C-alpha positions in Angstrom: -59.9 5.4 -19.3 -58.9 1.8 -20.0 -61.1 -1.2 -18.8 -59.5 -4.5 -17.9 -61.3 -7.8 -17.6 -62.7 -8.2 -14.1 -63.4 -11.7 -12.6 -65.2 -11.6 -9.2 -63.8 -13.9 -6.5 -67.2 -14.3 -4.8 -66.9 -11.2 -2.7 -67.7 -8.8 -5.5 -64.2 -7.3 -5.1 -61.2 -7.8 -7.4 -58.5 -10.3 -6.4 -55.7 -8.7 -4.4 -52.2 -10.2 -4.1 -50.7 -7.6 -1.8 -52.0 -5.5 1.1 -50.5 -2.2 0.0 -52.9 0.7 -0.5 -50.5 2.6 -2.8 -47.0 2.5 -4.2 -44.9 5.5 -5.3 -42.1 5.1 -7.8 -39.7 7.5 -9.3 -37.9 7.1 -12.6 -35.4 9.3 -14.5 -35.4 10.9 -17.9 -32.4 10.5 -20.2 -29.9 12.1 -22.5 -28.2 10.3 -25.4 -24.5 10.9 -25.3 -24.0 9.0 -28.5 -26.6 7.9 -31.1 -25.9 6.1 -34.4 -28.6 4.8 -36.7 -28.5 2.1 -39.3 -30.7 1.7 -42.3 -34.3 0.8 -41.6 -35.1 -2.9 -41.6 -38.1 -4.6 -43.2 -40.2 -3.8 -40.1 -39.5 -0.1 -40.6 -37.3 0.3 -37.5 -33.7 1.6 -37.5 -31.1 -0.4 -35.6 -29.4 1.8 -33.1 -26.2 2.0 -31.1 -26.6 4.5 -28.3 -25.2 5.6 -24.9 -27.9 6.5 -22.5 -27.3 8.6 -19.4 -30.0 9.0 -16.7 -30.5 12.6 -15.6 -32.0 14.0 -12.4 -35.3 15.0 -14.0 -37.5 12.6 -12.1 -41.0 11.4 -13.1 -43.1 10.1 -10.2 -46.0 7.7 -10.5 -48.2 6.7 -7.6 -50.3 3.6 -8.1 -53.4 3.5 -5.9 -56.1 1.0 -5.1 -59.3 1.6 -7.0 -62.5 2.0 -5.0 -64.8 -1.1 -4.9 -67.2 0.2 -7.6 -64.3 0.7 -10.1 -63.3 -2.9 -10.6 -60.9 -3.5 -13.4 -60.4 0.1 -14.4 -57.1 1.9 -15.1 -57.3 5.6 -14.6 -54.7 8.3 -14.8 -54.5 11.9 -13.5 -51.8 14.5 -13.3 -50.6 16.4 -10.2 -50.2 19.4 -12.5 -52.6 19.4 -15.5 -51.0 19.6 -18.9 -53.0 19.4 -22.1 -50.1 17.9 -23.9 -50.2 14.7 -21.8 -53.0 12.3 -22.7 -55.0 10.7 -19.9 -56.5 7.8 -21.9 -55.2 4.5 -23.1 -52.7 6.1 -25.4 -50.6 7.2 -22.4 -47.6 4.9 -21.9 -48.2 4.7 -18.2 -51.7 3.4 -18.8 -50.5 1.0 -21.4 -47.8 -0.3 -19.0 -50.3 -1.0 -16.3 -52.6 -2.7 -18.8 -49.8 -4.8 -20.3 -48.7 -6.0 -16.8 -52.3 -6.8 -15.9 -52.7 -8.9 -19.0 -49.3 -10.6 -18.6 -49.9 -11.5 -14.9 -53.6 -12.2 -15.3 -54.5 -9.4 -12.8 -58.2 -8.5 -12.7 -57.8 -5.5 -10.4 -57.6 -2.0 -11.7 -55.4 0.9 -10.5 -55.5 4.7 -10.2 -52.3 6.3 -11.4 -51.2 9.7 -10.3 -48.4 11.2 -12.3 -46.1 14.1 -11.5 -44.0 15.1 -14.5 -40.6 16.8 -14.4 -39.1 15.6 -17.8 -40.0 18.1 -20.6 -42.9 16.8 -22.7 -42.1 15.8 -26.3 -38.4 16.9 -25.7 -36.6 13.7 -26.8 -35.8 12.9 -23.2 -38.0 9.8 -22.7 -40.4 11.3 -20.2 -43.2 9.1 -21.3 -40.9 6.1 -21.2 -39.9 6.9 -17.6 -43.7 7.1 -16.8 -44.2 3.6 -18.3 -41.2 2.2 -16.4 -42.4 3.7 -13.1 -46.0 2.4 -13.7 -44.6 -1.1 -14.3 -42.6 -1.1 -11.1 -45.4 0.5 -9.1 -48.2 -1.9 -10.3 -45.9 -4.9 -9.8 -45.6 -3.9 -6.1 -49.2 -2.8 -5.7 -50.7 -6.0 -7.2 -48.1 -8.3 -5.7 -47.5 -9.9 -9.1 -43.9 -10.7 -8.2 -42.2 -10.2 -11.6 -38.4 -10.0 -11.3 -36.3 -7.3 -13.0 -35.7 -9.3 -16.2 -39.4 -9.9 -16.6 -40.2 -6.2 -16.1 -37.5 -5.4 -18.7 -39.1 -7.7 -21.2 -42.5 -6.0 -20.7 -40.8 -2.6 -20.9 -39.3 -3.5 -24.3 -42.7 -4.4 -25.6 -43.9 -0.9 -24.7 -41.1 1.0 -26.5 -37.4 1.0 -27.2 -36.7 3.7 -24.6 -38.8 2.1 -21.8 -36.2 -0.4 -20.4 -33.5 2.2 -19.7 -35.3 4.1 -17.0 -35.6 0.8 -15.1 -31.8 0.5 -15.0 -30.6 4.1 -15.0 -27.0 5.3 -14.6 -25.1 5.0 -17.9 -25.7 2.2 -20.4 -25.0 1.1 -23.9 -28.1 0.4 -26.0 -28.3 -1.8 -29.1 -31.0 -3.1 -31.3 -33.8 -0.6 -31.1 -32.0 0.8 -28.0 -33.7 -1.8 -25.7 -30.7 -4.2 -25.5 -28.8 -2.7 -22.6 -25.4 -3.2 -21.1 -24.1 -1.1 -18.2 -21.2 1.3 -18.9 -18.8 2.5 -16.2 -18.9 6.2 -15.6 -17.0 8.3 -13.0 -17.9 11.6 -11.5 -20.8 14.0 -12.0 -22.0 15.5 -15.2 -24.0 18.8 -15.3 -26.5 19.4 -18.1 -28.5 22.4 -19.1 -31.4 21.6 -21.4 -32.9 24.2 -23.6 -36.6 23.6 -24.4 -37.9 24.8 -27.7 -41.3 26.5 -28.1 -42.4 23.9 -30.6 -42.0 20.1 -30.9 -40.5 17.7 -33.4 -42.1 14.4 -34.5 -39.8 11.5 -34.0 -41.1 9.7 -37.1 -40.5 12.9 -39.1 -37.0 13.2 -37.9 -36.2 9.6 -38.8 -37.8 10.1 -42.2 -35.7 13.1 -42.8 -32.6 11.2 -41.7 -33.3 8.5 -44.3 -33.8 11.2 -47.0 -30.4 12.8 -46.1 -28.7 9.4 -46.3 -30.2 8.7 -49.7 -29.2 12.2 -50.9 -25.6 11.6 -49.8 -25.7 14.5 -47.4 -24.5 12.4 -44.5 -21.1 11.1 -45.8 -20.3 8.9 -42.7 -23.6 7.1 -43.2 -23.3 6.6 -47.0 -23.3 2.9 -47.9 -23.6 1.9 -44.2 -26.6 -0.2 -43.2 -25.4 -0.8 -39.7 -25.0 1.8 -36.9 -21.5 2.8 -36.0 -20.1 1.4 -32.8 -19.4 3.7 -29.8 -15.8 5.0 -30.1 -13.5 3.7 -27.5 -12.4 7.3 -26.8 -15.9 8.0 -25.4 -16.1 5.0 -23.1 -12.6 5.7 -21.9 -13.6 9.3 -21.1 -16.6 8.1 -19.2 -14.6 5.7 -17.1 -12.1 8.5 -16.3 -14.8 11.2 -15.7 -13.1 13.4 -18.2 -15.8 16.0 -19.0 -13.9 17.6 -21.9 -13.2 14.3 -23.6 -16.8 13.2 -23.1 -17.9 16.5 -24.6 -15.7 15.9 -27.6 -17.2 12.4 -28.1 -20.9 13.5 -28.0 -22.6 12.5 -31.2 -26.1 12.2 -32.6 -26.8 10.9 -36.1 -30.3 12.5 -36.0 -29.0 16.0 -35.4 -28.6 16.9 -39.1 -32.1 15.8 -39.7 -33.5 17.8 -36.8 -31.5 20.9 -37.9 -32.8 20.4 -41.4 -36.4 20.4 -40.1 -35.8 23.2 -37.6 -32.7 25.3 -38.6 -33.4 27.6 -35.6 -31.9 24.9 -33.4 -28.4 25.8 -34.7 -28.7 29.1 -33.0 -29.5 27.5 -29.7 -26.5 25.2 -30.0 -24.2 28.1 -30.9 -25.5 30.3 -28.1 -24.9 27.5 -25.5 -21.3 27.0 -26.6 -20.5 30.7 -26.8 -21.8 31.0 -23.2 -19.4 28.4 -21.9 -20.9 24.9 -22.6 -18.3 22.3 -23.3 -20.6 21.0 -26.1 -24.2 21.2 -27.0 -26.2 18.7 -29.2 -29.7 17.8 -30.1 -31.1 15.5 -27.5 -32.4 12.3 -29.1 -34.8 13.3 -31.9 -35.1 16.8 -30.5 -36.1 19.5 -30.3 -34.5 19.8 -26.8 -30.9 20.9 -26.9 -28.6 19.3 -24.3 -25.6 21.4 -23.2 -22.8 19.7 -21.2 -21.4 22.4 -18.9 -18.8 22.9 -16.2 -20.8 22.9 -12.9 -19.8 26.5 -12.2 -21.0 27.6 -15.7 -24.6 26.3 -15.6 -26.2 29.5 -14.6 -24.4 31.5 -17.3 -25.4 29.1 -20.0 -29.0 29.0 -18.8 -29.3 32.8 -18.8 -27.9 33.0 -22.3 -30.3 30.4 -23.6 -33.3 31.9 -21.9 -32.7 35.2 -23.7 -33.4 33.5 -27.0 -37.0 34.1 -28.3 -37.2 30.5 -29.6 -36.4 29.0 -26.2 -39.3 28.3 -23.9 -37.1 27.8 -20.9 -34.2 25.8 -19.5 -33.8 23.0 -16.9 -30.6 22.0 -15.2 -29.9 18.4 -14.1 -27.0 16.4 -12.9 -26.2 12.8 -14.1 -25.9 9.9 -13.9 -28.6 8.8 -11.5 -30.2 5.5 -10.5 -33.1 3.9 -12.3 -36.7 3.4 -11.2 -37.2 2.8 -7.5 -40.0 2.6 -5.0 -40.0 5.5 -2.6 -41.7 5.7 0.8 
């Protein structure tokens, strides 16, 4: 539970800037079609060039008015309990509500109800989608009136992946991934995601990436301090909706690091491609494997992956989809 500063207005109740009792917002998870990492800067962060695609795995956050005796509190609960999801101030959705309240000088609290559909700790930005949804929901509930650019600025303060769920569709990310430009994309893409039975720490994956670069085991990164630009062949393929060309252009600089830490992931990739996936890669920092498949082949790929003892399960999703939106 996180406590915000509460300033009574004379009635004993928190100030309210809108009459809504609750606001429900949905926001998508993501897959990285392309991810290139530069050398870490003095602040420890790696400059990135990436192509995000929003997938139809939708997080839902409902922001509700607090009762009168809970002035200034931010609380979070899950529709479906999951011990892997923190409910305190470390949760990105709680942090998002707290940041907005501080930024807009809101003294009212909020009760957040979260329904998760993006795999937890799978490199698909589920927590970031929760934060984006919480920002949009609380902005409407509290009537703070921030525009999209202001919300994007707050999102970037919460994490590099948080701005993208606000925009959705397909986008080019630079900087830490939070400097976004829309990319044209035609047609529908079908993904099958294989969920591993164990997680991977994002800091550990980046640390291993740096070690591989220093050891000269990533030749295309040797001597390069800046991330590589997105190949024109990939952006052309996206505009044309050419699935096979998009598959050929999928790339993740972090994949060798993830495979080094968890060699078992190689079997998941190989199994997906043998079963008919056009291409399979590590999603983000992993450990989820993203398989781009022909629409008619999704069930076959999913069955093959689910037969592997190291795969917890699979989820299927189409893409691209819209960013965070208020739903009635």
